[in-house]
Backbone bond lengths (Angstrom), bond angles and torsions (degrees), N, CA, C in turn:
res aa  C-N    CA-C-N  psi(-1)  N-CA   C-N-CA  omega(-1)  CA-C   N-CA-C  phi
1 M - - - 1.425 - - 1.525 110.48 -
2 N 1.274 120.29 115.92 1.522 120.82 -172.18 1.522 109.68 -75.39
3 R 1.382 112.15 166.09 1.444 117.68 -170.25 1.598 110.68 -67.26
4 R 1.340 117.60 -31.02 1.431 119.31 -179.22 1.512 111.39 -67.35
5 W 1.382 114.22 -40.22 1.496 118.51 178.69 1.541 107.67 -66.49
6 Q 1.310 118.01 -41.10 1.503 119.29 -179.00 1.521 108.59 -59.42
7 L 1.366 116.25 -44.55 1.436 115.52 -177.46 1.527 112.39 -66.51
8 G 1.270 117.90 -40.45 1.446 120.92 179.52 1.469 113.36 -63.65
9 A 1.339 116.13 -44.62 1.491 120.83 176.76 1.500 112.03 -63.60
10 G 1.380 114.84 -39.18 1.474 117.69 -177.63 1.537 109.80 -67.58
11 L 1.344 117.50 -39.19 1.454 119.19 -178.24 1.559 108.64 -69.32
12 V 1.309 115.76 -37.08 1.497 116.41 176.81 1.517 112.00 -62.03
13 L 1.354 117.62 -41.95 1.425 122.02 176.57 1.486 113.50 -66.12
14 T 1.324 119.17 -36.13 1.419 121.35 176.68 1.531 110.15 -66.09
15 A 1.359 118.31 -42.36 1.459 121.03 173.65 1.524 111.32 -61.07
16 L 1.357 118.25 -40.41 1.437 122.09 -179.97 1.561 111.31 -60.51
17 A 1.363 112.44 -37.97 1.544 118.98 177.40 1.516 107.57 -63.96
18 G 1.316 117.90 -44.83 1.436 117.45 -175.92 1.537 108.60 -67.28
19 Y 1.276 116.99 -38.00 1.503 122.62 179.63 1.566 108.95 -57.25
20 V 1.301 112.24 -53.27 1.519 119.24 -176.70 1.503 109.93 -66.22
21 D 1.319 120.10 -39.32 1.412 124.23 178.40 1.579 113.23 -62.26
22 A 1.348 113.12 -45.76 1.451 114.94 175.95 1.491 116.62 -62.22
23 L 1.309 113.27 -41.25 1.440 121.91 177.14 1.501 108.17 -59.09
24 G 1.324 117.84 -49.69 1.482 120.32 179.80 1.504 112.13 -64.23
25 F 1.309 120.64 -39.16 1.436 122.96 -178.67 1.523 111.27 -62.88
26 V 1.361 116.20 -44.47 1.456 119.51 174.56 1.476 113.25 -64.84
27 R 1.280 118.28 -40.96 1.508 123.67 -176.35 1.517 108.62 -69.69
28 L 1.311 118.58 -37.44 1.476 122.07 -174.30 1.546 113.97 -95.85
29 G 1.328 114.45 0.07 1.474 116.52 179.82 1.526 116.53 66.87
30 G 1.297 117.78 32.70 1.489 121.14 174.21 1.492 117.80 121.41
31 L 1.341 114.46 11.02 1.504 119.77 174.22 1.558 106.76 -109.53
32 Y 1.257 118.34 173.30 1.448 125.22 -174.91 1.509 115.41 -126.35
33 T 1.327 113.95 156.51 1.485 118.18 178.63 1.536 107.85 -108.37
34 S 1.345 121.16 -6.01 1.437 118.63 174.76 1.481 114.09 -139.73
35 F 1.347 117.95 -19.54 1.408 122.70 -179.05 1.587 110.08 -88.69
36 M 1.359 116.67 86.14 1.450 118.49 -171.99 1.515 114.11 -76.39
37 S 1.311 118.87 -21.83 1.444 120.90 171.95 1.495 110.73 -55.08
38 G 1.324 117.86 -47.06 1.467 121.56 -177.11 1.505 110.34 -67.65
39 N 1.363 116.69 -40.03 1.478 119.25 179.32 1.553 110.12 -65.99
40 T 1.280 117.11 -38.80 1.447 123.62 178.89 1.525 110.72 -63.17
41 T 1.295 118.17 -39.99 1.456 123.20 173.11 1.482 111.90 -61.52
42 Q 1.330 116.60 -49.00 1.388 124.11 -178.51 1.581 111.11 -60.06
43 L 1.369 113.23 -41.73 1.411 117.85 179.12 1.534 111.12 -62.88
44 A 1.294 115.68 -41.17 1.535 119.72 178.52 1.437 109.95 -63.67
45 V 1.359 118.95 -41.11 1.444 123.02 -176.92 1.529 110.29 -61.69
46 Y 1.362 113.92 -49.33 1.467 118.67 179.15 1.474 114.93 -65.37
47 A 1.347 115.81 -32.55 1.466 118.53 175.32 1.466 111.47 -71.50
48 G 1.389 117.98 -33.75 1.471 120.10 177.57 1.520 110.83 -69.33
49 E 1.331 115.76 -27.32 1.456 120.73 174.56 1.478 115.50 -84.48
50 T 1.362 115.43 0.78 1.456 125.10 -174.96 1.586 111.30 51.67
51 D 1.332 113.58 34.81 1.473 121.70 176.25 1.513 108.15 -92.99
52 W 1.282 116.44 72.28 1.528 118.88 -170.26 1.522 113.38 -66.10
53 N 1.302 120.80 -26.49 1.440 121.03 174.79 1.544 112.10 -61.37
54 R 1.326 114.28 -40.73 1.474 118.66 -177.39 1.544 112.90 -79.10
55 T 1.375 116.10 -17.74 1.441 116.37 176.13 1.545 111.50 -71.92
56 L 1.249 119.16 -18.64 1.500 120.07 -168.07 1.552 110.83 -66.91
57 L 1.352 116.92 -42.07 1.468 118.02 -176.95 1.508 113.19 -67.98
58 P 1.354 118.31 -50.07 1.491 118.53 178.84 1.565 108.72 -60.65
59 L 1.303 116.69 -40.87 1.487 118.92 177.25 1.522 112.54 -59.82
60 G 1.337 114.77 -40.55 1.507 119.18 -179.27 1.567 109.31 -70.70
61 L 1.316 118.53 -37.61 1.450 120.26 178.04 1.513 108.85 -63.86
62 V 1.332 120.53 -45.63 1.469 121.63 -178.84 1.492 107.32 -63.31
63 A 1.293 118.41 -44.97 1.494 120.64 -176.21 1.519 110.28 -65.01
64 C 1.336 118.32 -39.67 1.495 118.61 178.51 1.520 110.88 -69.10
65 F 1.372 116.64 -38.71 1.437 118.60 177.20 1.539 110.18 -61.64
66 L 1.261 117.72 -41.69 1.508 122.75 179.91 1.568 107.64 -62.51
67 A 1.388 114.85 -47.22 1.418 119.10 -178.32 1.488 111.48 -61.96
68 G 1.357 119.80 -38.40 1.433 123.46 176.80 1.516 113.45 -66.00
69 A 1.369 116.40 -37.41 1.424 123.72 176.67 1.559 111.94 -64.12
70 I 1.406 113.72 -42.35 1.440 120.35 178.65 1.551 107.56 -63.51
71 L 1.372 116.87 -53.73 1.444 119.43 -175.12 1.506 111.10 -63.05
72 G 1.310 121.20 -42.39 1.406 124.13 -178.27 1.536 110.30 -61.25
73 S 1.356 114.64 -42.70 1.474 119.00 175.70 1.518 113.20 -67.37
74 V 1.305 119.10 -35.98 1.437 121.60 177.24 1.517 107.45 -62.86
75 V 1.378 119.80 -45.48 1.431 123.33 178.17 1.435 110.70 -54.63
76 A 1.404 116.56 -49.83 1.529 122.53 179.89 1.508 111.49 -60.00
77 I 1.321 116.98 -35.82 1.469 120.66 -178.71 1.506 111.74 -73.74
78 L 1.286 118.42 -42.67 1.435 122.53 -171.89 1.533 112.53 -75.66
79 V 1.280 117.57 -33.84 1.490 118.41 177.67 1.496 107.78 -85.08
80 S 1.272 117.39 165.13 1.436 122.78 179.92 1.558 110.72 -67.84
81 D 1.307 117.52 153.59 1.446 122.06 -172.37 1.559 110.30 -55.44
82 R 1.288 117.11 -37.77 1.454 118.75 -177.27 1.528 113.17 -69.11
83 W 1.307 116.98 -28.09 1.518 118.60 179.78 1.493 113.12 -97.47
84 A 1.337 117.43 3.42 1.512 118.82 -176.00 1.530 112.32 -59.99
85 T 1.380 113.98 -48.94 1.519 115.70 -177.37 1.499 112.92 -59.94
86 P 1.349 120.75 -51.32 1.465 118.85 -178.00 1.513 111.71 -66.22
87 A 1.325 116.94 -30.82 1.502 119.24 -179.84 1.527 112.24 -67.61
88 V 1.321 115.52 -42.09 1.452 120.94 -178.27 1.542 108.13 -70.92
89 L 1.348 116.86 -41.60 1.483 117.75 177.13 1.472 113.03 -61.96
90 A 1.363 117.80 -38.37 1.443 120.55 175.09 1.528 111.83 -62.24
91 F 1.315 115.89 -40.98 1.415 120.33 178.26 1.531 113.47 -61.95
92 E 1.374 113.36 -42.18 1.467 120.08 174.36 1.555 111.39 -59.13
93 T 1.327 113.73 -46.45 1.484 118.50 -178.49 1.500 108.82 -55.63
94 I 1.314 116.71 -46.43 1.496 121.09 -178.50 1.439 111.77 -60.14
95 L 1.298 117.99 -41.45 1.481 123.36 179.00 1.520 112.15 -64.12
96 I 1.298 116.27 -43.02 1.536 119.34 179.05 1.433 110.45 -66.40
97 A 1.354 117.95 -44.90 1.482 121.84 175.57 1.509 112.09 -60.53
98 A 1.363 116.58 -37.73 1.503 118.65 176.96 1.528 110.36 -66.83
99 A 1.334 117.74 -35.71 1.473 122.32 177.50 1.544 109.96 -58.34
100 L 1.361 114.16 -47.09 1.426 118.88 -179.56 1.550 111.43 -63.17
101 A 1.342 116.20 -45.25 1.427 120.33 177.56 1.523 114.52 -59.69
102 I 1.334 113.72 -44.39 1.505 122.57 178.17 1.488 108.18 -61.28
103 G 1.362 117.40 -48.35 1.448 119.14 -175.09 1.513 112.69 -66.05
104 L 1.291 117.67 -34.00 1.497 120.06 176.92 1.468 112.67 -74.16
105 S 1.321 120.01 -26.68 1.431 123.56 -178.27 1.539 109.10 -87.52
106 F 1.384 116.88 -35.98 1.457 117.80 -175.96 1.565 103.19 -127.48
107 P 1.314 119.76 102.30 1.460 122.45 -174.12 1.501 117.98 -61.34
108 E 1.301 119.00 -23.38 1.492 120.98 177.93 1.565 111.24 -47.18
109 P 1.292 116.23 120.37 1.466 119.68 -170.13 1.579 115.04 -56.59
110 S 1.357 116.94 -30.80 1.422 115.95 -177.49 1.508 115.40 -72.98
111 N 1.368 119.93 -20.01 1.405 122.26 -176.35 1.574 111.69 -62.69
112 A 1.278 118.10 -50.92 1.465 122.98 179.54 1.486 108.74 -69.40
113 S 1.324 120.64 -33.00 1.438 122.84 -177.05 1.520 113.57 -64.28
114 L 1.310 115.74 -36.14 1.486 121.84 -179.75 1.524 109.62 -62.93
115 A 1.399 114.30 -41.87 1.463 114.59 178.56 1.512 111.01 -71.99
116 L 1.316 119.26 -30.04 1.451 118.97 177.53 1.519 110.60 -69.53
117 A 1.299 119.78 -34.65 1.488 123.65 175.83 1.505 110.01 -60.70
118 A 1.324 114.43 -43.30 1.488 115.96 176.23 1.532 114.69 -64.50
119 A 1.330 111.41 -36.88 1.547 113.57 175.57 1.493 109.51 -63.51
120 M 1.298 120.15 -42.60 1.435 121.42 -176.10 1.518 110.29 -68.03
121 G 1.339 117.94 -33.61 1.455 121.86 176.75 1.510 110.66 -64.01
122 A 1.356 116.66 -41.20 1.432 124.33 179.62 1.532 110.98 -65.24
123 Q 1.333 117.06 -36.17 1.489 122.96 -176.72 1.493 111.25 -58.95
124 N 1.356 115.56 -33.19 1.454 119.01 -177.26 1.509 113.54 -68.06
125 A 1.372 120.37 -10.29 1.389 123.65 171.66 1.451 112.07 -75.53
126 V 1.331 118.97 -7.14 1.507 121.17 177.41 1.496 106.34 -114.54
127 L 1.250 118.84 95.05 1.504 125.50 -178.76 1.479 111.48 -111.57
128 A 1.335 115.07 119.24 1.451 120.03 178.21 1.473 107.55 -96.97
129 R 1.362 119.80 113.40 1.398 123.06 -178.67 1.558 109.59 -102.89
130 V 1.332 114.39 124.55 1.526 115.14 -173.44 1.565 107.70 -135.25
131 K 1.300 113.64 109.17 1.494 119.16 174.82 1.532 112.24 49.49
132 G 1.328 117.69 52.38 1.461 121.17 169.14 1.498 113.21 88.81
133 F 1.330 122.80 -2.81 1.425 120.42 172.93 1.505 107.89 -130.57
134 R 1.353 118.46 165.06 1.436 121.11 -178.37 1.478 111.61 -128.91
135 A 1.319 115.58 146.30 1.425 120.83 174.09 1.497 108.90 -129.19
136 G 1.268 120.12 162.13 1.466 124.31 179.81 1.512 115.14 106.82
137 T 1.332 112.96 -13.43 1.479 117.43 -179.90 1.514 108.29 -78.06
138 T 1.332 116.07 171.44 1.460 123.16 -177.19 1.557 109.28 -100.96
139 F 1.260 120.10 10.81 1.462 125.15 177.79 1.567 110.67 -140.49
140 V 1.250 117.16 146.22 1.410 121.42 -179.30 1.530 117.55 -131.25
141 T 1.358 113.73 13.64 1.503 115.32 175.36 1.479 113.10 -54.95
142 G 1.293 116.45 -46.54 1.464 121.36 -178.50 1.472 112.00 -62.29
143 A 1.394 115.82 -38.36 1.471 122.07 -179.75 1.570 108.24 -65.37
144 L 1.350 114.56 -38.53 1.464 116.59 -174.73 1.498 109.23 -72.74
145 F 1.368 118.08 -37.71 1.444 118.36 173.81 1.507 112.28 -62.14
146 S 1.352 114.24 -44.14 1.499 115.80 179.60 1.532 110.82 -65.37
147 F 1.328 118.12 -31.81 1.474 123.40 176.16 1.537 107.12 -57.58
148 G 1.386 116.96 -52.38 1.453 117.89 -178.75 1.510 110.93 -67.27
149 Q 1.297 120.50 -37.17 1.437 121.77 -178.58 1.499 112.24 -62.99
150 K 1.373 115.92 -44.33 1.454 120.01 178.06 1.514 113.81 -66.55
151 I 1.400 114.82 -30.87 1.506 115.56 178.38 1.525 106.59 -67.91
152 A 1.366 114.79 -37.33 1.501 114.68 179.01 1.506 110.72 -64.57
153 E 1.321 117.89 -38.14 1.509 120.98 -179.91 1.544 107.97 -66.20
154 A 1.325 117.91 -39.29 1.425 118.50 178.86 1.585 112.54 -65.89
155 L 1.341 114.50 -42.19 1.479 119.10 178.24 1.553 111.17 -65.23
156 T 1.311 118.99 -36.14 1.520 120.20 179.62 1.502 112.42 -91.66
157 R 1.366 116.33 5.68 1.447 122.26 -176.67 1.472 117.22 51.08
158 T 1.328 114.11 37.20 1.483 120.97 174.41 1.518 111.20 -104.83
159 G 1.339 116.75 3.05 1.486 119.61 179.06 1.543 108.35 -150.34
160 S 1.330 112.01 -175.30 1.524 115.85 -179.17 1.513 108.35 -63.65
161 P 1.342 115.48 143.93 1.482 119.50 178.45 1.457 113.65 -66.97
162 F 1.298 116.17 -24.71 1.502 118.30 176.58 1.464 114.44 -123.04
163 G 1.309 117.44 28.95 1.459 122.45 179.06 1.546 112.57 -66.54
164 W 1.353 116.71 -23.79 1.387 120.17 -177.17 1.549 115.42 -77.81
165 A 1.379 113.51 -9.27 1.478 115.48 -171.89 1.545 114.26 -62.96
166 G 1.432 112.79 -41.33 1.490 115.56 -177.00 1.519 113.42 -61.43
167 D 1.337 118.88 -46.66 1.465 119.39 176.87 1.517 113.06 -67.99
168 G 1.323 118.27 -34.16 1.441 118.86 173.36 1.469 113.95 -59.56
169 V 1.356 118.52 -40.63 1.436 123.07 -178.57 1.573 108.53 -68.37
170 V 1.298 115.58 -37.94 1.523 119.78 179.66 1.597 106.44 -61.69
171 W 1.285 119.15 -50.82 1.454 121.05 179.49 1.574 110.34 -58.62
172 L 1.308 114.06 -47.43 1.479 118.99 179.19 1.529 112.22 -58.25
173 S 1.313 120.54 -37.65 1.421 123.22 -178.60 1.503 110.27 -66.86
174 L 1.341 117.22 -37.99 1.452 120.38 175.11 1.549 112.17 -63.78
175 L 1.380 112.53 -43.24 1.458 117.21 178.01 1.584 112.73 -60.23
176 V 1.334 115.60 -47.94 1.444 119.52 178.73 1.541 110.86 -62.35
177 G 1.296 114.99 -43.69 1.463 116.72 -179.11 1.560 111.90 -60.99
178 A 1.321 111.75 -41.82 1.546 118.32 178.96 1.560 111.92 -61.06
179 L 1.325 112.29 -40.63 1.445 115.60 -178.86 1.591 110.42 -66.17
180 C 1.303 112.99 -41.99 1.503 117.16 -178.69 1.558 108.51 -64.30
181 G 1.367 114.88 -41.16 1.467 118.87 179.53 1.521 114.04 -59.99
182 A 1.343 114.75 -44.25 1.498 120.08 -179.23 1.577 109.17 -67.11
183 L 1.279 115.88 -36.61 1.522 117.38 179.15 1.437 110.90 -72.59
184 A 1.268 119.12 -40.08 1.472 123.56 -177.13 1.529 110.69 -67.60
185 Y 1.400 117.81 -37.41 1.422 119.13 179.64 1.485 111.05 -69.25
186 Q 1.348 118.53 -36.27 1.411 122.86 176.83 1.489 109.43 -63.86
187 A 1.294 119.43 -34.06 1.513 122.36 -172.44 1.543 110.16 -84.18
188 V 1.322 118.29 -42.73 1.531 120.94 -171.03 1.499 113.96 -129.86
189 N 1.331 116.88 7.68 1.456 120.96 176.09 1.526 110.21 62.22
190 L 1.338 119.85 -135.04 1.420 125.36 -174.14 1.555 111.91 -65.00
191 Y 1.323 118.71 -22.29 1.438 121.14 179.10 1.541 113.48 -66.77
192 A 1.394 109.53 -10.38 1.543 115.19 173.56 1.522 112.93 -62.73
193 L 1.388 117.34 -9.77 1.451 121.24 175.17 1.481 114.64 -78.14
194 V 1.333 117.19 -9.93 1.472 117.35 -176.32 1.513 109.07 -71.19
195 P 1.318 122.29 -40.46 1.476 118.52 -178.78 1.516 114.79 -62.89
196 P 1.408 119.68 -47.20 1.455 118.23 176.67 1.561 114.10 -60.02
197 A 1.334 115.59 -33.51 1.500 119.16 178.58 1.524 106.99 -66.19
198 L 1.323 116.99 -43.39 1.487 118.10 -179.80 1.506 112.37 -66.93
199 V 1.363 115.95 -36.84 1.466 118.13 -178.88 1.448 111.47 -69.52
200 A 1.411 119.03 -40.35 1.475 118.39 179.44 1.525 110.00 -69.82
201 G 1.318 116.89 -35.32 1.471 120.93 178.79 1.515 109.64 -65.54
202 L 1.346 117.09 -42.77 1.470 119.66 179.87 1.527 112.01 -63.39
203 L 1.373 116.27 -39.76 1.441 119.46 177.53 1.495 110.50 -64.81
204 A 1.341 116.52 -41.86 1.504 120.35 175.39 1.542 109.61 -55.23
205 L 1.302 118.93 -46.73 1.431 121.40 -177.41 1.444 111.69 -66.19
206 I 1.311 118.16 -45.15 1.497 122.16 -179.49 1.516 111.51 -61.53
207 T 1.315 115.60 -43.94 1.514 116.97 179.87 1.511 110.46 -70.32
208 T 1.306 118.97 -30.27 1.432 120.63 172.98 1.503 113.76 -60.21
209 L 1.375 111.95 -45.37 1.482 116.20 -179.12 1.542 111.13 -69.08
210 I 1.328 116.46 -37.02 1.498 118.55 177.93 1.551 108.73 -60.65
211 V 1.357 115.13 -50.14 1.443 117.93 -178.35 1.491 113.31 -61.06
212 A 1.305 115.20 -40.92 1.502 120.38 -177.45 1.532 110.21 -66.07
213 R 1.372 117.44 -39.39 1.471 122.13 179.91 1.489 111.19 -73.17
214 A 1.330 117.41 -29.87 1.511 121.44 -175.60 1.497 109.94 -68.99
215 G 1.278 119.99 -28.94 1.480 120.57 -178.24 1.511 111.97 94.39
216 P 1.345 117.39 166.65 1.421 120.59 -172.81 1.524 115.68 -67.02
217 A 1.337 116.65 -20.81 1.436 119.84 -178.17 1.555 115.17 -76.05
218 A 1.389 113.23 -19.31 1.451 118.49 -172.36 1.563 109.33 -81.59
219 K 1.275 113.75 156.84 1.464 124.04 178.04 1.532 111.97 -122.82
220 V 1.239 116.81 143.56 1.482 118.61 175.24 1.512 108.51 -105.83
221 S 1.321 112.44 129.94 1.513 120.35 177.57 1.512 107.13 -79.57
222 S 1.263 116.57 136.94 1.476 120.11 174.47 1.479 111.62 -142.18
């Protein structure tokens, strides 16, 4: 899988994470399906207020994200290196589709969101690293810091004049994805999960075809 394809797929996955996170944020009234730093802070605040009922949802989201990360990593470890990327993407697709099915069957907002958190945890097992920056994760705080750091290096002429572009595009992809997710949820409610399921499924299919055509000697970077 060439570097250009890695970058493109990684940016699409980053946008997908933003899409799902915005959808979850609106649906849950302030909690997240991929941004676990925010959920951990909320969990601590509720615990500090001894509001034990409100601690359950952020705790559940963190636990499901962790479970998804573990299972996604197990999938990547158990299959051969060359099939790791399509396998994890297929697993993520199943989890997003399951979130839609659960949400339609059980209207309580938290039900679908727990499955989405697991899907986002699994997605982090597919990391596309391209020339010193990474896309495809469900968080961009590090990318935003790196963006600022590389701008400083460009301004002081101690680094590449355009080294900041990659991290900037990663952050922008999350922003655009989140905007699309918020608008889609306002328009079609939980059916807004159909596009990310299709995108993840399409990426799984494309990577499967790439690996199959490349032959047994090729490896897929993830």
